[in-house]
C-alpha positions as CSV (number, residue, x, y, z in Angstrom):
1,M,24.2,-25.7,6.1
2,K,25.7,-24.7,9.5
3,H,29.1,-24.3,7.9
4,L,27.5,-22.1,5.2
5,K,25.8,-19.9,7.7
6,R,29.0,-19.6,9.7
7,S,30.9,-18.6,6.5
8,I,28.3,-16.0,5.6
9,A,28.4,-14.6,9.1
10,A,32.2,-14.4,9.1
11,V,32.1,-12.6,5.8
12,M,29.5,-10.1,7.1
13,L,31.5,-9.6,10.3
14,A,34.7,-9.0,8.4
15,A,32.9,-6.5,6.1
16,S,31.5,-4.7,9.2
17,F,35.0,-4.5,10.7
18,S,36.4,-3.2,7.4
19,M,33.8,-0.5,7.1
20,S,34.0,0.5,10.8
21,A,37.7,1.3,10.2
22,F,36.5,4.1,7.9
23,A,33.2,5.0,9.5
24,A,34.0,4.9,13.2
25,D,34.2,8.7,13.5
26,I,31.6,9.5,10.8
27,E,28.2,9.0,12.5
28,K,26.1,11.3,10.3
29,P,28.0,11.9,7.0
30,E,27.0,15.2,5.4
31,C,28.3,17.0,2.3
32,I,27.8,20.8,2.1
33,A,27.2,22.1,-1.4
34,P,27.8,25.9,-1.0
35,A,25.3,26.9,-3.8
36,N,21.8,26.1,-5.0
37,P,20.9,22.6,-6.4
38,G,22.0,21.7,-9.9
39,G,25.4,23.3,-10.2
40,G,29.0,22.2,-9.9
41,F,29.1,22.0,-6.1
42,D,25.9,19.8,-6.2
43,L,27.7,17.6,-8.7
44,T,30.8,17.4,-6.4
45,C,28.7,16.3,-3.4
46,R,26.9,13.7,-5.5
47,V,30.2,12.1,-6.4
48,A,31.0,11.7,-2.7
49,Q,27.4,10.6,-1.9
50,S,27.6,7.8,-4.6
51,G,31.3,7.1,-4.5
52,L,31.6,6.6,-0.8
53,E,28.4,4.5,-0.5
54,G,30.4,1.3,0.1
55,Q,32.7,2.9,2.6
56,L,30.3,4.7,5.0
57,S,28.0,3.0,7.5
58,Q,25.2,5.5,6.7
59,A,23.9,7.3,3.6
60,M,25.4,10.7,3.1
61,Q,23.1,13.7,3.3
62,V,23.6,16.6,0.9
63,T,22.9,20.1,2.3
64,F,22.7,23.2,0.1
65,M,24.2,26.4,1.5
66,P,24.3,29.1,-1.2
67,G,25.9,32.5,-0.7
68,G,29.0,34.3,-2.0
69,I,30.1,31.3,-4.1
70,G,31.3,29.5,-1.0
71,A,31.7,32.5,1.4
72,V,28.7,31.5,3.6
73,A,30.0,28.0,4.0
74,I,33.6,28.8,4.8
75,N,32.4,31.4,7.3
76,L,30.2,28.8,9.0
77,F,33.1,26.3,9.2
78,N,35.3,29.0,10.8
79,T,32.7,29.9,13.4
80,T,30.3,27.3,14.7
81,R,31.4,24.1,12.9
82,T,35.2,24.3,13.0
83,D,35.5,20.8,14.5
84,D,32.5,19.0,12.9
85,P,33.7,15.4,12.3
86,N,30.8,14.5,10.1
87,A,30.7,17.2,7.5
88,I,32.7,17.8,4.3
89,V,32.4,20.9,2.1
90,A,32.6,20.9,-1.7
91,F,35.0,23.3,-3.3
92,S,36.5,23.9,-6.8
93,S,39.5,25.7,-8.2
94,G,37.3,28.8,-8.3
95,S,37.1,28.5,-4.5
96,L,40.9,28.4,-4.3
97,L,41.1,31.5,-6.5
98,N,38.6,33.3,-4.2
99,M,40.8,32.4,-1.2
100,A,43.8,33.7,-3.1
101,T,42.2,37.0,-4.0
102,G,40.5,37.7,-0.7
103,K,37.0,37.1,-1.9
104,Y,36.2,35.2,1.3
105,G,37.2,38.1,3.6
106,E,39.4,37.0,6.5
107,W,39.1,33.3,5.7
108,G,41.7,31.7,3.5
109,A,43.4,28.4,2.7
110,D,44.9,28.0,6.1
111,D,41.4,28.2,7.7
112,V,40.4,24.8,6.3
113,R,41.7,21.2,6.1
114,F,41.6,20.1,2.5
115,L,40.5,16.6,2.4
116,A,40.1,14.8,-0.9
117,T,39.3,15.2,-4.6
118,A,36.3,14.2,-6.5
119,G,37.9,14.5,-9.9
120,A,39.1,17.1,-12.3
121,D,39.2,18.8,-15.7
122,Y,42.3,20.5,-17.1
123,G,43.2,23.7,-18.8
124,A,44.3,23.6,-22.4
125,I,45.9,25.9,-24.9
126,I,43.8,25.9,-28.0
127,V,44.0,27.5,-31.4
128,K,42.1,27.4,-34.7
129,A,42.9,24.4,-37.0
130,D,44.6,26.7,-39.5
131,S,46.4,28.9,-37.0
132,E,49.9,30.1,-37.7
133,F,50.8,28.6,-34.3
134,Q,51.6,25.0,-34.9
135,T,53.1,24.4,-31.4
136,L,53.1,26.0,-28.0
137,D,56.7,27.1,-28.6
138,D,55.4,29.1,-31.6
139,V,53.0,30.9,-29.3
140,M,55.6,31.5,-26.6
141,N,58.3,32.6,-29.0
142,K,56.0,35.2,-30.5
143,A,54.9,36.3,-27.1
144,T,58.5,36.8,-26.1
145,E,59.2,38.9,-29.2
146,D,56.0,40.9,-29.0
147,L,53.4,40.0,-26.4
148,G,50.9,42.6,-27.6
149,S,50.8,40.9,-31.0
150,I,48.8,37.9,-29.7
151,V,45.2,38.1,-28.6
152,F,44.2,35.7,-25.9
153,G,40.6,35.1,-24.9
154,A,38.4,32.9,-22.7
155,G,35.1,32.7,-20.8
156,G,36.1,34.7,-17.7
157,S,37.2,38.2,-16.8
158,V,40.7,39.3,-15.8
159,G,41.5,37.4,-12.6
160,S,39.3,34.5,-13.4
161,Q,40.4,30.9,-13.8
162,D,40.7,31.1,-17.6
163,W,42.7,34.3,-17.3
164,M,45.0,32.6,-14.7
165,K,45.8,29.8,-17.2
166,A,47.2,32.4,-19.6
167,A,48.9,34.3,-16.8
168,L,50.6,31.2,-15.5
169,L,51.9,30.3,-19.0
170,L,53.3,33.8,-19.5
171,K,54.9,33.8,-16.0
172,S,56.7,30.6,-16.9
173,R,58.7,32.7,-19.4
174,D,59.0,35.7,-17.1
175,L,56.5,37.6,-19.2
176,D,54.2,40.1,-17.5
177,P,50.5,39.1,-17.5
178,K,49.5,42.7,-17.2
179,S,50.8,43.3,-20.7
180,M,48.7,40.5,-22.2
181,R,45.9,41.4,-24.7
182,Y,43.0,39.4,-23.2
183,V,39.4,39.4,-24.3
184,A,36.8,38.2,-21.8
185,F,33.6,36.4,-22.9
186,D,30.5,35.2,-21.1
187,G,31.4,31.5,-21.5
188,G,33.2,28.8,-23.5
189,G,30.7,28.9,-26.3
190,E,31.3,32.6,-27.1
191,S,35.1,32.1,-26.7
192,I,35.1,29.3,-29.2
193,A,33.0,31.3,-31.6
194,A,35.5,34.2,-31.3
195,L,38.4,31.8,-31.9
196,L,36.9,30.4,-35.0
197,G,35.9,33.8,-36.2
198,G,39.4,35.2,-35.8
199,S,38.7,37.7,-33.0
200,I,41.2,35.9,-30.7
201,Q,44.2,33.8,-31.6
202,V,44.6,31.7,-28.5
203,Y,41.9,30.2,-26.3
204,T,42.7,29.1,-22.8
205,G,39.8,26.7,-22.3
206,D,39.2,23.3,-20.8
207,V,40.0,19.8,-22.1
208,A,36.6,18.2,-21.5
209,E,34.8,20.7,-23.7
210,M,37.0,19.9,-26.7
211,S,35.9,16.4,-27.7
212,S,33.3,17.3,-30.2
213,H,35.3,20.2,-31.7
214,L,38.3,18.0,-32.2
215,D,36.2,15.5,-34.1
216,A,35.0,18.3,-36.3
217,G,38.6,19.3,-37.0
218,T,38.0,23.0,-36.4
219,M,40.5,23.5,-33.6
220,R,43.8,22.1,-32.3
221,I,45.1,21.6,-28.8
222,L,48.7,22.7,-28.5
223,A,49.1,21.6,-24.9
224,V,47.2,20.3,-21.9
225,M,47.9,21.9,-18.5
226,S,47.9,18.6,-16.7
227,P,50.9,17.1,-14.7
228,E,50.9,14.0,-17.0
229,R,49.4,13.0,-20.3
230,L,45.6,12.3,-20.1
231,P,43.9,9.1,-21.3
232,E,42.2,8.9,-24.7
233,P,40.9,10.8,-26.5
234,F,43.5,13.3,-25.3
235,A,46.6,11.1,-25.0
236,E,48.2,12.5,-28.2
237,F,48.5,16.0,-26.8
238,P,51.6,17.0,-24.9
239,T,51.5,18.6,-21.5
240,T,52.8,22.1,-20.8
241,K,55.2,20.5,-18.3
242,E,56.8,18.1,-20.8
243,L,57.2,21.0,-23.2
244,G,59.2,22.9,-20.5
245,Y,56.6,25.3,-19.2
246,D,55.8,25.4,-15.5
247,A,52.1,26.1,-16.0
248,E,49.7,23.5,-14.8
249,W,46.0,24.3,-14.3
250,I,43.7,21.7,-12.8
251,I,40.0,22.5,-12.7
252,M,39.7,20.7,-9.4
253,R,36.6,19.5,-7.6
254,G,37.1,18.4,-4.0
255,F,36.3,18.7,-0.3
256,Y,37.5,20.4,2.8
257,M,36.7,20.1,6.5
258,G,36.9,22.6,9.4
259,K,40.4,23.4,10.5
260,N,39.9,22.1,14.1
261,V,38.5,18.7,13.1
262,S,40.3,15.9,15.0
263,D,43.0,13.8,13.3
264,D,40.9,10.7,13.9
265,A,37.9,12.1,12.1
266,Y,39.9,13.6,9.3
267,N,41.8,10.3,8.7
268,A,38.6,8.3,8.8
269,W,37.4,10.4,5.8
270,V,40.8,10.1,4.1
271,D,40.7,6.3,4.4
272,A,37.2,6.2,3.1
273,F,38.1,8.2,0.0
274,K,41.3,6.2,-0.6
275,A,39.4,3.0,-0.5
276,A,36.8,4.4,-2.9
277,Y,39.5,5.5,-5.3
278,E,40.5,1.8,-5.7
279,T,37.0,0.8,-6.9
280,E,35.7,0.6,-10.5
281,E,32.5,2.1,-9.2
282,F,34.2,5.4,-8.3
283,A,35.9,5.6,-11.7
284,A,32.5,5.1,-13.4
285,I,30.9,7.8,-11.3
286,Q,33.7,10.2,-12.2
287,K,33.2,9.4,-15.9
288,E,29.4,9.7,-15.7
289,R,29.8,13.2,-14.1
290,G,32.2,14.3,-16.8
291,L,35.3,14.3,-14.6
292,L,38.8,12.9,-15.3
293,P,40.6,11.0,-12.6
294,L,42.4,13.0,-10.0
295,N,42.6,11.0,-6.9
296,M,44.3,12.6,-3.9
297,A,43.5,12.6,-0.2
298,G,45.0,13.5,3.1
299,A,48.0,15.6,4.0
300,E,49.5,15.4,0.5
301,F,46.4,16.9,-0.9
302,D,46.1,19.6,1.8
303,E,49.6,20.7,1.1
304,D,49.0,20.6,-2.7
305,A,45.9,22.7,-2.5
306,K,47.5,25.3,-0.2
307,S,50.5,25.6,-2.5
308,R,48.1,26.3,-5.4
309,V,46.4,29.1,-3.5
310,E,49.8,30.6,-2.6
311,R,50.9,30.6,-6.2
312,M,47.6,32.1,-7.4
313,E,47.9,34.8,-4.8
314,G,51.4,35.7,-6.0
315,I,50.3,36.0,-9.6
316,A,47.2,38.0,-8.7
317,R,49.3,40.4,-6.6
318,E,51.9,40.9,-9.4
319,A,49.0,41.6,-11.8
320,G,47.6,44.2,-9.4
321,L,44.4,42.3,-8.7
322,I,45.1,42.4,-5.0
323,Q,47.1,44.8,-2.8
């Protein structure tokens, strides 16, 4: 019995040492959701709250901070909480676009430290099942001949994420996004109805929303805007990259910290996320929340996110969306 007690104590001690490596600089873990409860930022924080449960010494608190689709939060973390070691802030690709187009005022990508991802969805180039366009090359060849002959559409106005997907695709062939015929709708449902009704010819939507429609056989995915092929049920669809188009679009969900946070605190969070990514529990949480795996943390991710903002800014500037 003594040996058993010693063994249990040793295991518990080892576990505490393992956890302390991640949690030493995270005394009161908090995730800021820069919106009201129930939306995408709330979902992002819940992924961290559940997914890091085994890596943190204390339960994570979720705090809601609505205002300006993230503007209030980024302002706070550039004024009074620039070096907060305990707090992470949820963001999305929409946040990156807001940084790129100046929607957050003076604060941009260089004013935060991007930390880690929660998961992702991906853009997709979608047509009607009986479309004349059988491949992405068909679309792009027609666009090169006469861009105005193709009607693109999606659930977002000019300058939105969905518009950016089409703009990136056109820019990959040196075509001018300003010359694109683009119809904006209120959401994916209206866009899909317009595609099926023939009002638009190409829909720049998201992969996750396509499952039921693919089963119905009413639409086809010509390409997915992911860096690599996705798992089933999307494994059969080629990526824009493999087809020769430099046009990726990740609908990313992740977290940033204040730009003056210490390296020790930042790395403690990075280690916690990297450890969580290795668990089956984290993968299950992503799936439950409707996210596909996209696991990146630390300096590599910070560089990646900032390069995305820079690229968005360039496209927005060329399209006349910013001066």
